N, C-alpha and C positions, 0 to 999 in steps of 0.2 A: 629278560631285561633287568636292568639294574637302576635304581633311583637313589641319588645321593644328594647331600646338601653340604656346602663347606661350613655352614653354621653349627651343625651338630652331626654326631654319628648315630646310625640307627639304633634306636632304644634309649638314647641319652636325653637330657633335659634341653628343651628348647630355650635358647637364650632370651633374656628379658626383652631385648630390642624388637623381637618378632611377636610379642605378646600385647594384650590390651594394657597391661601395666607399664609398657615401654613405648617405643615409637610406633608399634603396630604396622611394620612394613612386611610385605611378603619376603619369605627367605628365598635365598638363590637356590635353585633346584637343577640338576643335571641328570641325564640318563644315557645309558649305553646299551648296545646290543638289541636295538629295536628291530623288529622283523622287517624284511625287505618289502613285505606287503602292506606296510603301514601307509595310510593315506592322511590320517590325522591322529591327534592324541587327545585324551580327556583327562583332567586331573580332578580328583575328588579329595577334599580335605575334610574330615569329620571327627567328631568326638563321641565315640560310643559309649562313654561313661556319662554323658549328659543327654537327657531325652526332653523333647518338647512335644506339646500336642499340636498337631497340624490341623489345618482347617477340616480335614476328613475325619477328625476325632481319632486318628491313629497316632500311636506314639512313635516317633523316630528320632534318630540322634540329631545333634546340632551340626548343621553344615556351616563349616568354616570357609570354604571356598570351593567353587565348581568351575572349572575352566574347560571349555571345549573349542573344537576346530583349531587346535594348535597345529600349525602346518607340519607335514611329514618330515621336512628337512630340519626342523628344530630339534635341538638336543639339549635344550636348557630354557629356563624361565629366569630372567635376572632378578636381583633383589630389588624390592620396591617396584613391583608392576603397577603402572598407573591405574587409578580408579576409573570406572565408567563401564557400561554395559558391553561395549565393543571397543577393543583395543587394536593395536596394529595387527596387520595381516588377517583381518577378520576373526580374530580370537574373541570369544565371548566369555563373560564372567558374571557369577552372582555369589551370594552368601546369604546367610540367614537374616542379615541386617542391611544389605545393599549390594550394588555392583562392584565389589571389591573384596580383597582378602580381609578376613576377620580373625584376628589373632586369638590365641589361647587366653583363657580367663578363669581357669579352675579356682575355686575359693580356697582360701588358706586353711579353713577349718575342717577339710576332708582330705582324703588321699589324692595324690597327683592323678591328673587325668591323662589318657592316652590320646594322642592327636595322630590319626592315620592318614598319611599322604598316599593315595593309590593313583598310579599312572596307568592308563590303558592305551595300547596301540590298537587303532581301528582300521579296517580296510575301506572306510568311507567317511564322508563329512557328515555333520549332524545339522539338519535343518530345523533348529529350534531357536526361536527368538529369545534373548535375554530379558526382555520386558514384556508387560502385557498379562502375565499370569502371576499367581503366588508363587513363592519360593518352593514349596512342597510340589506343585504342579509342574514348574519348570524342571525340578530335579527329577520328577517321575518321567517327564517327557524325554529328558536327555538319556535317562537309564533304559527306557523303552526303545529309543533310537539306536542304542548301542547293541541291543539283543541281536545276537548272530553275527555281529561284526568285530568282536574283540579278538585280536590276534596275538596279544601279549600283555602282561601285567607286571608291574613292579610296585613294591610297597616300601615306604620309609616311615618309621614310627618315631614320634617324639613324645616327651612327657612334660608336663608343667603343673605347677601349683603356685598360686600367689604366696609371696613371703607374709609372714604374720607381722 
């Protein structure tokens, strides 16, 4: 599989519009060559350069967006996906701060952070509610539900650091 955006090329800087310093809208994403066995897709956007302490006292990276139950027929997510725990076609979403895309915000006084967009093709849907649990618990539940069902993966990388 291949994951791309018309907003930046793989490994390049994420435009201001898609960051917390800009409009903080989700970027347009598209994918190709999904396996025929795909029943749904899961998108995980995270910043491995930033760590947070979760309620389990474990350190994990910052979750900028987790979108699951994207229908198998889908081959894209549009720019500015609406906020809310459940959006069109049963798609569910969360982030570290709410049920929406959370844009990059790496501080100006350090190196650029890497924002990893990972798209997984699954041979099943995921029965995890987007509300009712903490973000780390929901993230863990989605990852657990994915186990044994991943049939393909694509990655898009973007970097960002605030201007000084």
